Structure formats: structure tokens, C-alpha cells
C-alpha positions as CSV (number, residue, x, y, z in Angstrom):
1,X,84.1,-37.4,-14.9
2,X,81.8,-39.8,-13.1
3,X,82.8,-41.0,-9.6
4,X,83.3,-44.7,-9.2
5,X,81.6,-46.4,-6.3
6,X,83.7,-48.8,-4.4
7,X,82.9,-52.5,-5.1
8,X,80.7,-54.3,-2.6
9,X,82.2,-56.9,-0.4
10,X,81.1,-60.5,-1.2
11,X,78.0,-61.6,0.6
12,X,78.6,-63.8,3.6
13,X,77.7,-67.5,3.2
14,X,75.1,-68.9,5.6
15,X,76.2,-71.4,8.2
16,X,75.2,-74.9,7.3
17,X,74.5,-76.5,10.8
18,X,72.2,-73.6,12.0
19,X,71.0,-72.5,8.5
20,X,71.9,-68.8,9.4
21,X,69.9,-68.6,12.6
22,X,72.8,-68.9,15.1
23,X,71.0,-71.6,17.1
24,X,70.9,-75.4,16.9
25,X,68.8,-78.0,18.7
26,X,70.6,-79.7,21.6
27,X,69.3,-82.9,23.2
28,X,68.7,-82.9,26.9
29,X,69.8,-86.0,28.8
30,X,68.7,-87.1,32.3
31,X,69.2,-90.0,34.6
32,X,71.9,-92.6,35.1
33,X,71.2,-94.1,31.7
34,X,71.3,-90.7,30.1
35,X,67.8,-90.9,28.5
36,X,66.9,-88.2,26.0
37,X,63.9,-86.3,27.3
38,X,63.7,-83.3,25.0
39,X,65.6,-80.6,23.1
40,X,66.5,-77.0,23.8
41,X,68.1,-74.3,21.7
42,X,71.9,-73.9,22.0
43,X,74.5,-71.6,20.4
44,X,75.9,-72.8,17.2
45,X,79.6,-73.7,17.7
46,X,80.4,-73.4,14.0
47,X,79.6,-69.7,13.6
48,X,79.3,-68.8,17.4
49,X,75.8,-67.4,16.9
50,X,76.5,-65.0,14.0
51,X,74.8,-67.2,11.3
52,X,77.6,-66.6,8.9
53,X,80.0,-69.4,7.8
54,X,83.7,-69.0,8.6
55,X,85.9,-68.2,5.6
56,X,88.2,-70.9,4.6
């Protein structure tokens, strides 16, 4: 009799905001009028840097 291999778990879905990288662009504000002067990388708050979408 042939052994059955256990079924593979479903592949994790990529996170939409960070496209699976775990990082998103965050605007940098300075001054009293809060001018935008550039962008820096920040942790994706949707997936907390894992790159995988939350289930549900």
C-alpha cells in the first residue's frame, strides 16, 4: 500500500498595501505648516512586516 502525503496548507495571500514586502512609504512632514519633504520606509501596519495578508 502506498503512503499518502499530507495535504499542503493553502498558500498565504500577499498583503495588498505593501505588495508582500512588509514595508510601505511614509511621508515625512516638517515645520509648523507640516510640509511634506520626502518619504521613508515604514513597517506595514496591515501585516506587521510579514508580507502575508491576515486571514478573515
